[in-house]
N, C-alpha and C positions, 0 to 999 in steps of 0.2 A: 764652665762647660757643663752642659746638660748630659747626664748619664741615664742609662736605662733604669737604674734604681730610683732616681729622682722622679722620672716620669711615672714609673710604677707606683711609687708612694703617692704622687699627686692623684692618679686615677683611683687608687684605693681609698684615699681620703674623700675624694669627690663622691664615689659610690656609697661610702659609709654615710656621709651627710645626706645624700639623696634618699637612702634607705631609712634613715632616722626621720627625715621629713615625712615620708610616706607613713611610717608607723605613727607619728604624731597626728597626721590627718585622719588615720583610722581611729585613733582615740577620740578626736573631736567628733567624728561621725557617730561614735557610740553615745556621746553626750548630747549631740544636737539633733539627731534624726528622730522622727516621731514614733515609729513602730518597729517591731522585731524584724520585719522584712527589709526595711531600709537599713537598719543597723547591720544586718547580716551582709548586705551588699558592701557597706563601707568596710567592715572588718575583714571580709574575705578578699576583696579585690585589692584594697590599699594595704591592708595588714600583711597579706601574703607577699606582695611585691616589695614592701619595706623590709620584711624579715629576710627575703631572698637577697636583697641588696646588702644587708648587713653581713650575711653569710658569705656572699661573693667577695666582699671587702676583706673579710678575714682570710679567705683563700688567697687573695692577691697579696696580703701582707706576709703570711707565713709560708706560702707555697704549698707544695704537695707533701707536707709533713702530715703526721697522724691527725693533728688538730685541723689542718686545712681540709683533709679528706672528710673528716667528721662534719665540718662546717658545710661543705658542699652537699654532703649526704642529707643533712638536716634541711638544707634549703630545697633540695629536690623533693624530699618527703613532704614538705609544706606545700610545694607547688602541685603535687599530685593529690594530696588528701584534703586540703582546706576547701576547695570548691565542692568536692563530694560531700564533705561533712556539712557545709552550709546548705547545700541542697536538701539533705536529709532533715536538718533542723527546721528549715522553712516548710518542708512538706509536712513534718510532724506538727508544727504550729498551725498550719492551715487545716489539717485533718482534725485537730483538737478544738477548732473554732476560734482561734485567735483572730480578731478582726483587723482589717486594714485601718490606717489612720483616716480621718475624715476628709483629708484633701486628696486621697487616692481616687483616681478616675475609673479604672477598670481592673477587674480581677480575672485575668486570663486563666489562671489555675483553676478557678471555680468552674469554668465551662468544660474543662477536660474531665473532671472527676465527678460530676453530678448529673 
């Protein structure tokens, strides 16, 4: 007989594995992508989603205990701050003259600020 605890455990493990896969893809993005701008994209989008998945899985496993509340707080903090931080890092890199990789076609940011 399937109980709610078994279903919750299954979904928690599924979200944990999915989050870890996203974190792994973010690590591959750091290694494989050619320049700082592409690497920022991989780490921000995939890494944030992966870390949030892991934190959500912790919340599902332990419930609304102090650890679960801390996990979801960290996950929400990452969702709010990582995109802003990546934008600031990308903007600073562009303003300091870090070039795009050779295969990049267009620099939309350059048109805005020059």
